[in-house]
C-alpha positions as CSV (number, residue, x, y, z in Angstrom):
1,M,0.0,0.0,0.0
2,S,1.4,3.4,-0.9
3,A,1.4,6.3,1.4
4,P,-1.3,9.0,0.8
5,S,-0.2,12.2,-0.8
6,G,-1.6,15.5,-2.0
7,F,-2.9,16.7,1.4
8,S,-2.2,20.1,3.0
9,Y,-3.9,22.1,5.7
10,R,-4.5,25.7,6.5
11,E,-5.0,27.2,10.0
12,R,-7.3,30.2,10.1
13,G,-7.2,33.0,12.6
14,S,-10.5,31.9,14.1
15,G,-9.0,28.5,15.1
16,T,-10.5,26.7,12.2
17,V,-8.4,24.2,10.3
18,V,-9.2,23.4,6.6
19,I,-7.7,20.2,5.2
20,V,-7.1,20.4,1.5
21,H,-6.7,17.5,-0.9
22,R,-5.5,18.1,-4.4
23,G,-6.5,21.8,-4.2
24,R,-10.0,21.2,-2.9
25,A,-11.3,21.5,0.7
26,A,-11.8,18.0,2.1
27,A,-12.6,18.8,5.7
28,T,-13.2,21.8,8.0
29,L,-12.4,21.3,11.7
30,R,-13.4,23.7,14.4
31,G,-12.9,23.9,18.2
32,G,-11.7,20.8,20.0
33,R,-11.5,18.7,16.8
34,A,-9.2,21.3,15.3
35,A,-6.9,21.3,18.4
36,A,-6.8,17.5,18.4
37,F,-6.0,17.4,14.7
38,L,-3.1,19.9,15.1
39,A,-1.7,17.9,18.0
40,E,-1.8,14.7,16.1
41,V,-0.4,16.1,12.8
42,D,2.6,17.4,14.8
43,A,3.2,14.0,16.3
44,G,2.9,11.7,13.3
45,D,3.1,11.5,9.6
46,P,1.1,14.5,8.4
47,Q,-0.1,12.9,5.1
48,L,-1.4,9.8,6.8
49,V,-3.0,11.8,9.6
50,M,-4.8,14.1,7.1
51,A,-5.9,11.1,5.0
52,R,-7.3,9.5,8.1
53,W,-9.1,12.6,9.3
54,T,-10.8,13.1,5.9
55,G,-11.5,9.4,5.3
56,A,-9.8,9.7,1.9
57,Y,-7.5,6.7,2.1
58,K,-7.6,3.2,0.9
59,F,-7.6,0.2,3.1
60,G,-5.8,-2.2,0.7
61,N,-8.7,-4.6,0.3
62,E,-10.6,-3.0,-2.5
63,R,-9.7,-5.7,-5.0
64,T,-10.7,-8.5,-2.6
65,V,-14.0,-6.9,-1.9
66,R,-14.7,-6.3,-5.6
67,N,-14.1,-9.9,-6.4
68,H,-16.2,-11.4,-3.6
69,P,-19.1,-13.5,-4.9
70,R,-21.6,-11.3,-3.1
71,N,-20.6,-8.3,-5.3
72,Q,-20.5,-10.1,-8.6
73,G,-24.1,-9.3,-9.5
74,R,-23.6,-5.6,-9.4
C-alpha cells in the first residue's frame, strides 16, 4: 500500500483548520477537533493523519471486496 499524498492544511485565525486534498477543501475542523488534529499532525506522519481525518484513504482490500461472490451481480 502506498502512502497517501496531496494533502495540506491551513490554519485560520478563528481557530478553524481546513484540510485540502488536491486543491479542494476535504474537511473543515473547528474547536476541540481542530486542536486534536493539530496535536496529532505534529506528532505523526502529516499525510497519513490528514488522510485518516478526511476518510480519503484506501484500506488495501478493494480488489478483494470487488471480487467477492456477493458483489459479482452488481
